[in-house]
Steps between C-alpha positions, in 0.01 A plus 500: 500500500129487583373474860176320589290677766187374669347375821689236696389542861189292579487357146520121519602440138724805456798295383298338220359839394845661485657198329227504236565870438874433475438224245268725298748789499788278393284347225423850373868590469620626838819309570565651845203478735526568874248291692486621864266217600790257470691702759198503732450127456867419562530731804165464678628626835626834366326800656272696266711818504822308435330323212379834358848651530636205303226534237543875464871451435412250226237735358757781485693289247199454271368713216150350492247381757217256434202556729294189565122528527398605850828679574303796637403292804864432593693743719831380355388507136361851552840613629666337198252668263562840660874447457449411134295814439750722682796355310328491160518123453288346228189360670310207349171398657374143480169487318225242488244349730 
């Protein structure tokens, strides 16, 4: 399974950005894509730390992480990236403008 990581907090169109990445990954052959933005969208009142705990559990089940452009500006995505490095997950970085 591949996990999508990127900024959500204070990003108005985060759901569209994550959904587009999910579509692109599935079109390129990934059949199992975890899209954490859907969880955030469906549970908007969840506290940030509870949300991160949920996401880190999901990430622990993945072998690959896909880092959206601008992930470096996100506290949560940075934590997810650090986890991926520490646990030797394959890391794919979104490219382009």
